[in-house]
N, C-alpha and C positions, 0 to 999 in steps of 0.2 A: 502493499499499500503507499503509494506517495505521501508526501506530506500534505500536499495540494489537496488530494482527495480525503486526507483527515480533516482539513480545513470545513471542507464541503460536507462530511459527514456530523462534525459537529453541529456546524450552523442547521442542519436539516433536522440534527434530533431536537434543536429548541424550536424551529418553525414549522416544517413541513408536517411533522407527526404531531402538531396541536400542543408540545410539552408547554405546561404554565410554569411559570415562573415565578409569578405571584399574583394573588388574587383575593378579594374581599368575597366573592359569592363563592358558597362553597355547597356540597350535596348537603342536603338536609334544611338547607335555608328555604325560606318562600321566595318565588321567583319574583323579580321587581316585575311591573307592569309594563307593557310592551307601550312604548311612545312614537308613534308612526306618522310620519308626513303624509305618505301617500301607499295606497293596497294598489300594488301593480296586479297582481293575480290574485283571485278568490276573494272570500269575504274577510271583513276585519275581524279580528281575534282580539277577544277582551278576556286576559287569562282568570282575572277575580271572579267572573260569571260563567265562564266556559269549561274551567278546570275538572269540574265534578262530571262533567258530561263525557269527555275525553283526555287521553293524556296527550301534550303536545311535545314538540321538537322546536326548539329555538336556535335556527343555524347560521352562523354568519358567514359570510360569503362575499366574493365581488369578482367583478367581470374579468380583472386583468390578473386572476389567481389560477394557475394551471390545475392544482388541485381541486379548486371549489369546482370547475368546469369539469373536472371528472367524476365527482360526488354527485352531480344531478342526476344521473341517470338511475344510479342507486337508491337517491331519497325518493327518486319518483315511484321505483321499485316497492319500496317501503310504504308510500303512502298508497298505493294500488292494493297492496296486500293487505293492509291492516286499515283500509278505509273506514270502517264502524267505528273504532277506536283509537284514531292516532290523526293528529292532525300537525302537518309542516309547516313551519313558517320561515322561510329563507330571507334574513334581514340584511340588508347592504346598505353602508353608509356611502350615499353620494359624493363624488369628487370631482371637482369639475376639470381636471386635468387627464383623469385616466379611469374613472367610474361614473361618469355623468349621468343625469336622470336618462337622457335620451338613449345613450349608450347601453344602459341598464334594460329600459324597455324595448329596444331593438335587440336586445342578448334573450331575453325572456321570449319575445315575439319568434324568435330565428328557432329557438327551441322546440316549441309547438308541443306536441305531446308526449316529448323526451322531459319536459319540466311540467308536471301537473298539480305541483303543490302550492302554496300560498305565498306570494312573495312581496317584501314590503320595503318601501324607502324610508330608513331611520329619519328621525326628526332631529338633524343637526348633531346627529353623533350619541343623543339621550340614550337610546337603548343600548347601543354599544358598551359606551362607558358603564353603563349600570350592571352589563353581564361580565364584560371584557376591561377591567380597570387597569391590568397591566399591560404595558407597553409592549411586551415580549413576548404575548399571544400569537401563535400562527393561526390562519385561518386556510381551509376552514374549521369550523369550531361549534359543536354544538351542545345542548343542554336540553336533558329531558326532563319533564315536568309531569309528576304524577297527579292524579286526582284531587288530592290534598293541598294542590297548588304548589309544592315544595320541589326542589330539584333534586332528582334520583339518581341521576347519572351526566357525566358530561366527558367530554372528550372529541376525539375527531370522527366526524361522520364517516370516515373512510374505516373505521376500527372495525376489523370483521366480529369482533364481540357483539355487535349490535344486532345481529341476525338471532342471538337468542335472548340477547338484554331486553329488546323491545316486546317479545311476547310474554316474558315472564314479569314484565311491567303491567302490560294489560292484564294478565292473569292474577296479580296481585302477589305473585310467588318471588319476586326480586329482592334480594337481599342488599337493603341499602345501607345498612352499616358496613358489609363487606365493601360496597363500592365507595363509600365515604374514606374507608382507609386506605383503599387503592388510589383514590384521587389525591389524598396527602402524599404517598408515596410520590405519586407522580410531580406533583409541586417539588417536594424535596430534590427530588433526580433532576427536573428542570432547573432548578438552582445550581445544583452540582455542574451541569452542563455549560449552563452559562460562566460559571467560575472557569471550566476547563477551556472553553473557548478564549476568555481572557488572557488565560496563561499562555494558550498555544500562540496567540499574537504577541504575546512577549518573549516566546523562544523559551519558556520554562517547561521543557518537555516531562522532567521528573516529576513536575506538579500535576502535569496532565496525566500520567501514569498512575499516580496515588488516586487522583479523582475517578478515573475509571474503575480502581479497585472501590473505592468508596460506594459508586452508583451500583456495582453487583452485590455489595454487601445489603443494600437497601433494596434492589430489585434484580434480584439473581437471574432473572431472564430477559434482562436488556440486552437487545442485538446489537444496537450501535455501542454499548461499552463494551462487548465483548470482542466486536471485530474492529474497534480501535484500540482496544489494548492488544490484541493480536499483530495490529499493524504496527505498534509501536515497538513489541520486540523484533518483528521483522525488519525493522528499520534500523534497531540497535541489537545486533546480535550479543553483544555482551550481557545483556539481561535474561541470556538463556536459564541460567541458573534460579534467578528472581521469579521467571516467567512458569518455570515449571512448578516452583514451591506456590506460587499464587493459585496456579490453575488445580492443584492437586487439593489444597484447602478450599477449594470452591467446589469440587466435587465432592469431597468428604463431608462439607456441610451441608451440599443440597443435593446428593444423592438420591432421596426422596422426591425430588422434584423434577418429573419426566420432563416438563416443558425446558427445563433451566439446562439440563442435562442434553437434551435433542439439539438446543441451540449452541451450546458450548461445542458439542461433537461435528454439528455441521459447519461451524466456523473453523474449526480446527482441519474437518477435511477438506474445506474449501480452500483454505490458505494458499495462494497463488506463489507464494515465494518456497519454493521446495527446499531449500538451505534451512529454512526454520521450522520445517513442520515436525510437528511431534504426534506421530501416529501411535505411541503408546499411550499417549494421554486422551487422544482423540477415542480409542477404541476403550477405555475406561469409562470417558464420557457415554458413550452410546451404549454400553452393557448396563449401565445404571439406567437410563432412559428406556432399555428393554426390559430389564429386570423389575420396573415400576409401574409400566403399563403397556399394554399389550395391542393397543390403536396402531393401526398400519403406519403412522407416520414415525413412533417408535421403534417397531421392528425394522423400517427400513434404513432408519440411519445406523442401527447396528449391524446390517447387511452390507451398506458401504463402507463403513469402517474397516469390516473383515475383507470386503473385496479388495481393499486400499493396500493390506498388508499381505494380499496374496491368499487368503484361504477361500478360495473361490467354492467349493463344496459348501461350507457354512453358509457363504453368502447367498448361494442359489436358494438352499434349503429356508433361508430366514425370508428371503423376498418372495418364495412362493406363499411364505406364513404371510406376509403384508399385502400381498393380491387378495388373499381369502377375506383378510380385515379390512381391506378398503371399501370404500361407499363407494355409490356408482360413479360417482363424480370425476371420483379418484383412479378408479380401478384401471384404467387405459393406461394412465401415466405410470403406474406402479408395475403396470403387465410391461409396459415398454422397458423398462429397467431391467426385469427378470429377464425377457428376450436378449438384452445385452449382454448380461450375466453369462448367459447361455451360449451365446455366440461366442465370447471370450472362451469358456471350458471347451468348447468345440475347436477353436483354434489352438487352443494350448495342447489337444490331444493331438492333432494333425501335426503341430511342429516338434513333439517327442521323438 
């Protein structure tokens, strides 16, 4: 990993992923009223009066934001799927230079049936300030408001977790306390990433290293932190012993966290600097993921780690297990990997 890519990842961790650095509005708080200058699409929404009828998503976006554009079809899918129980409001703060009312209305018109949820123009930033008081908040960013009028979830509308979060909130089975704890961790991690970006800009790479370790302590399955830590090690081979110790400690502490172990193994298996690869650590992490979860992704990463150390027979056996455990949507991709392993085995036999 180049240092330039490292900087991009640090900024992406703070902005693209919607990481919060500081905020007043938290999960469990009453949702502020929507102060809207103009309703561009859909009916006006009064959270105080309408909250009890349905759950609401208040999503912040802009026409100049590529991830916001990517979220439009996803939000439309959610709105259509949960039409009886969910109202999505896309709020955007007009900017005369790159997000003017004319540009916004033209964008909505061009989207047509690709954007079927409610769209509103903020009233001089009043709603954005009430929900997004931090200038370090990346968009798109969304808040889900329960039928009691309180925020029950916050994060990026691109978060895959919404596939299960929304139905759980509708059903009344969503664990708000857990979501609140997760949001607190996200905010703490956001502050650490911000500090890491500042340290990077000042050339204090040792501080960046320590901050990545701190992030992984707070959030063991943080993908950006693990990739950045591995990238730092690849660019500083002298850190081999320290990296090995840190990763072994991470495995020992989090071996029952299948997602964290899967992430670690995938990161190590994907390290494109072969001189700094650590197949032994990748294998240990992948085995821990497999021993904790028998979902397809956990089985598959163990198969991949075994394949990389040359144990083709065991890799094929596990990949077959992964195919059986895969969902319909994932099975073709998992089968493709199995086909590749089997082809490698065939070629191995023919060249002996």
